[in-house]
C-alpha positions as a Python dict, from the first residue, in 0.01 Angstrom:
ca = {
    (1, 'X'): (0, 0, 0),
    (2, 'X'): (366, -54, 82),
    (3, 'X'): (510, -403, 43),
    (4, 'X'): (548, -588, 375),
    (5, 'X'): (891, -579, 535),
    (6, 'X'): (1065, -916, 545),
    (7, 'X'): (1365, -785, 740),
    (8, 'X'): (1363, -472, 954),
    (9, 'X'): (1671, -375, 1155),
    (10, 'X'): (1673, -69, 1376),
    (11, 'X'): (1955, 111, 1553),
    (12, 'X'): (2217, -160, 1510),
    (13, 'X'): (2539, -109, 1704),
    (14, 'X'): (2771, -404, 1652),
    (15, 'X'): (3120, -447, 1796),
    (16, 'X'): (3414, -683, 1750),
    (17, 'X'): (3569, -665, 2093),
    (18, 'X'): (3629, -295, 2155),
    (19, 'X'): (3599, -205, 1785),
    (20, 'X'): (3271, -28, 1710),
    (21, 'X'): (3177, -152, 1360),
    (22, 'X'): (2809, -70, 1300),
    (23, 'X'): (2699, 268, 1431),
    (24, 'X'): (2323, 294, 1458),
    (25, 'X'): (2226, 140, 1125),
    (26, 'X'): (1863, 111, 1015),
    (27, 'X'): (1806, -138, 734),
    (28, 'X'): (1502, -304, 583),
    (29, 'X'): (1408, -539, 300),
    (30, 'X'): (1058, -541, 152),
    (31, 'X'): (902, -832, -34),
    (32, 'X'): (1019, -846, -395),
    (33, 'X'): (1291, -586, -340),
    (34, 'X'): (1652, -613, -462),
    (35, 'X'): (1902, -407, -262),
    (36, 'X'): (2264, -324, -333),
    (37, 'X'): (2492, -281, -32),
    (38, 'X'): (2809, -94, -124),
    (39, 'X'): (3119, 59, 29),
    (40, 'X'): (3493, 13, 41),
    (41, 'X'): (3651, -278, 227),
    (42, 'X'): (3623, -261, 604),
    (43, 'X'): (3320, -33, 612),
    (44, 'X'): (3085, -281, 781),
    (45, 'X'): (2900, -448, 493),
    (46, 'X'): (2975, -808, 591),
    (47, 'X'): (2923, -725, 958),
    (48, 'X'): (2576, -592, 877),
    (49, 'X'): (2488, -909, 688),
    (50, 'X'): (2621, -1130, 968),
    (51, 'X'): (2424, -928, 1222),
    (52, 'X'): (2105, -976, 1020),
    (53, 'X'): (2148, -1355, 1010),
    (54, 'X'): (2257, -1394, 1372),
    (55, 'X'): (2622, -1483, 1317),
    (56, 'X'): (2719, -1166, 1505),
    (57, 'X'): (2514, -1018, 1789),
    (58, 'X'): (2446, -645, 1802),
    (59, 'X'): (2523, -479, 2133),
    (60, 'X'): (2213, -265, 2090),
    (61, 'X'): (1937, -248, 1830),
    (62, 'X'): (1690, -502, 1695),
    (63, 'X'): (1638, -732, 1398),
    (64, 'X'): (1290, -841, 1298),
    (65, 'X'): (1235, -1115, 1039),
    (66, 'X'): (885, -1164, 901),
    (67, 'X'): (756, -947, 1185),
    (68, 'X'): (920, -1158, 1458),
    (69, 'X'): (1197, -1032, 1685),
    (70, 'X'): (1503, -1238, 1593),
    (71, 'X'): (1770, -1019, 1756),
    (72, 'X'): (1894, -1289, 1992),
    (73, 'X'): (1776, -1595, 1804),
    (74, 'X'): (2018, -1855, 1663),
    (75, 'X'): (2109, -1844, 1296),
    (76, 'X'): (1922, -2163, 1210),
    (77, 'X'): (1594, -2009, 1331),
    (78, 'X'): (1652, -1704, 1111),
    (79, 'X'): (1718, -1941, 818),
    (80, 'X'): (1397, -2131, 895),
    (81, 'X'): (1211, -1799, 898),
    (82, 'X'): (1303, -1753, 532),
    (83, 'X'): (1648, -1592, 509),
    (84, 'X'): (1925, -1762, 306),
    (85, 'X'): (2285, -1640, 333),
    (86, 'X'): (2561, -1695, 76),
    (87, 'X'): (2877, -1592, 261),
    (88, 'X'): (3197, -1451, 124),
    (89, 'X'): (3419, -1756, 74),
    (90, 'X'): (3119, -1971, -21),
    (91, 'X'): (3128, -2237, 252),
    (92, 'X'): (3025, -2542, 51),
    (93, 'X'): (3093, -2893, 177),
    (94, 'X'): (3401, -2997, -19),
    (95, 'X'): (3374, -3365, 74),
    (96, 'X'): (3016, -3389, -60),
    (97, 'X'): (2917, -3414, -425),
    (98, 'X'): (2720, -3145, -607),
    (99, 'X'): (2407, -3361, -574),
    (100, 'X'): (2460, -3408, -201),
    (101, 'X'): (2526, -3037, -142),
    (102, 'X'): (2199, -2951, -313),
    (103, 'X'): (1973, -3224, -180),
    (104, 'X'): (2079, -3179, 182),
    (105, 'X'): (1940, -2824, 173),
    (106, 'X'): (1606, -2904, 8),
    (107, 'X'): (1301, -2800, 208),
    (108, 'X'): (985, -2594, 165),
    (109, 'X'): (1002, -2225, 247),
    (110, 'X'): (855, -2041, 543),
    (111, 'X'): (515, -2020, 371),
    (112, 'X'): (531, -2378, 247),
    (113, 'X'): (645, -2272, -100),
    (114, 'X'): (839, -2522, -311),
    (115, 'X'): (916, -2301, -610),
    (116, 'X'): (1285, -2394, -623),
    (117, 'X'): (1318, -2766, -682),
    (118, 'X'): (1629, -2970, -755),
    (119, 'X'): (1528, -2975, -1122),
    (120, 'X'): (1476, -2600, -1139),
    (121, 'X'): (1814, -2531, -979),
    (122, 'X'): (1990, -2752, -1237),
    (123, 'X'): (1797, -2582, -1516),
    (124, 'X'): (1913, -2243, -1384),
    (125, 'X'): (2273, -2363, -1333),
    (126, 'X'): (2349, -2584, -1636),
    (127, 'X'): (2718, -2602, -1538),
    (128, 'X'): (2622, -2777, -1217),
    (129, 'X'): (2416, -3029, -1411),
    (130, 'X'): (2739, -3131, -1584),
    (131, 'X'): (2921, -3175, -1250),
    (132, 'X'): (2673, -3369, -1039),
    (133, 'X'): (2914, -3642, -927),
    (134, 'X'): (3203, -3403, -863),
    (135, 'X'): (3300, -3322, -507),
    (136, 'X'): (3272, -2964, -395),
    (137, 'X'): (3651, -2932, -375),
    (138, 'X'): (3680, -3038, -742),
    (139, 'X'): (3480, -2741, -868),
    (140, 'X'): (3622, -2414, -995),
    (141, 'X'): (3564, -2098, -791),
    (142, 'X'): (3278, -1994, -1017),
    (143, 'X'): (3115, -2337, -998),
    (144, 'X'): (3146, -2330, -620),
    (145, 'X'): (2968, -1994, -615),
    (146, 'X'): (2692, -2135, -835),
    (147, 'X'): (2661, -2434, -603),
    (148, 'X'): (2638, -2212, -297),
    (149, 'X'): (2365, -2000, -454),
    (150, 'X'): (2185, -2312, -580),
    (151, 'X'): (2201, -2467, -234),
    (152, 'X'): (2054, -2149, -82),
    (153, 'X'): (1769, -2154, -335),
    (154, 'X'): (1688, -2513, -239),
    (155, 'X'): (1568, -2375, 97),
    (156, 'X'): (1304, -2172, -91),
    (157, 'X'): (1392, -1847, 88),
    (158, 'X'): (1197, -1524, 102),
    (159, 'X'): (1525, -1328, 123),
    (160, 'X'): (1858, -1425, -36),
    (161, 'X'): (2172, -1246, 89),
    (162, 'X'): (2481, -1258, -136),
    (163, 'X'): (2808, -1138, 14),
    (164, 'X'): (3070, -1056, -254),
    (165, 'X'): (2867, -1220, -529),
    (166, 'X'): (3143, -1221, -795),
    (167, 'X'): (3459, -1168, -590),
    (168, 'X'): (3763, -1324, -760),
    (169, 'X'): (3568, -1471, -1051),
    (170, 'X'): (3670, -1455, -1416),
    (171, 'X'): (3464, -1204, -1619),
    (172, 'X'): (3278, -1476, -1811),
    (173, 'X'): (3177, -1654, -1491),
    (174, 'X'): (3087, -1324, -1324),
    (175, 'X'): (2848, -1249, -1610),
    (176, 'X'): (2683, -1585, -1551),
    (177, 'X'): (2638, -1503, -1181),
    (178, 'X'): (2476, -1170, -1276),
    (179, 'X'): (2242, -1354, -1512),
    (180, 'X'): (2144, -1587, -1229),
    (181, 'X'): (2086, -1291, -996),
    (182, 'X'): (1842, -1149, -1253),
    (183, 'X'): (1659, -1482, -1271),
    (184, 'X'): (1632, -1488, -891),
    (185, 'X'): (1497, -1133, -886),
    (186, 'X'): (1237, -1219, -1151),
    (187, 'X'): (1131, -1520, -943),
    (188, 'X'): (1014, -1281, -670),
    (189, 'X'): (1277, -1355, -406),
    (190, 'X'): (1401, -1045, -226),
    (191, 'X'): (1778, -1012, -260),
    (192, 'X'): (2056, -822, -86),
    (193, 'X'): (2373, -806, -299),
    (194, 'X'): (2721, -699, -189),
    (195, 'X'): (2962, -659, -478),
    (196, 'X'): (3231, -415, -588),
    (197, 'X'): (3091, -385, -942),
    (198, 'X'): (2839, -106, -882),
    (199, 'X'): (2741, -91, -1250),
    (200, 'X'): (2618, -451, -1249),
    (201, 'X'): (2461, -414, -906),
    (202, 'X'): (2260, -107, -1003),
    (203, 'X'): (2126, -280, -1314),
    (204, 'X'): (1947, -522, -1081),
    (205, 'X'): (1860, -324, -772),
    (206, 'X'): (1560, -118, -668),
    (207, 'X'): (1753, 55, -392),
    (208, 'X'): (2116, 97, -290),
    (209, 'X'): (2296, 180, 32),
    (210, 'X'): (2655, 291, 80),
    (211, 'X'): (2826, 231, 413),
    (212, 'X'): (3119, 434, 545),
    (213, 'X'): (3267, 335, 881),
    (214, 'X'): (2951, 156, 987),
    (215, 'X'): (2708, 431, 892),
    (216, 'X'): (2473, 472, 596),
    (217, 'X'): (2591, 773, 393),
    (218, 'X'): (2367, 717, 89),
    (219, 'X'): (2032, 547, 36),
    (220, 'X'): (1845, 575, -290),
    (221, 'X'): (1741, 421, -619),
    (222, 'X'): (1986, 315, -886),
    (223, 'X'): (1892, 619, -1095),
    (224, 'X'): (1955, 848, -798),
    (225, 'X'): (2296, 692, -739),
    (226, 'X'): (2398, 725, -1105),
    (227, 'X'): (2287, 1088, -1093),
    (228, 'X'): (2545, 1158, -820),
    (229, 'X'): (2884, 1064, -965),
    (230, 'X'): (3048, 1260, -684),
    (231, 'X'): (2903, 1008, -436),
    (232, 'X'): (3046, 720, -637),
    (233, 'X'): (3384, 893, -657),
    (234, 'X'): (3398, 979, -289),
    (235, 'X'): (3278, 653, -137),
    (236, 'X'): (3347, 385, -398),
    (237, 'X'): (3652, 531, -570),
    (238, 'X'): (3503, 523, -922),
}
């Protein structure tokens, strides 16, 4: 029996003003699935993520979360339904300490699960445990990314969405983020990852999509993507 769909989007057409960004996209996330979302800059990846979490409204199409129609619902209701979003640019509260950033987000998940506690987050992110009293603005870029992911996990989500997971991070810190992504996957949380490093992404993912000008031009497993180097060359420039 197929795993239940946690997110199911159908026929998404999203615009910014007169600019037609998403062009009829279908997208779904099953329980326990890790998905890579790829494509060059400006192809609609972030717009798709923002449409899924209600930050941008589709002109037509629908978004269901946990079987409920959330197409026109506010972002906080989508978050309460079990979707956590780590945006590009991180969005932590710079005037709050690491402890405050984490504890403010703590709550049980949509099914009452409390798998990700404050203690478990610090165990997963040992660098944060060394910075508890630091303000968010005092952290390095990599530490801020860890804090943003840790804060998202404190909501005990069913789906975690990471936009530009390692953008601008030093290689050593990026490797730590990939390690954390593997831990999250093993914990059973479904994950959607946007990142330019397709090799790292495909080591984690069950399925990958490539967007070109707001349309899905490839959908398949990591093995299927690796088996088509011409697809990588054409759409990702590698």
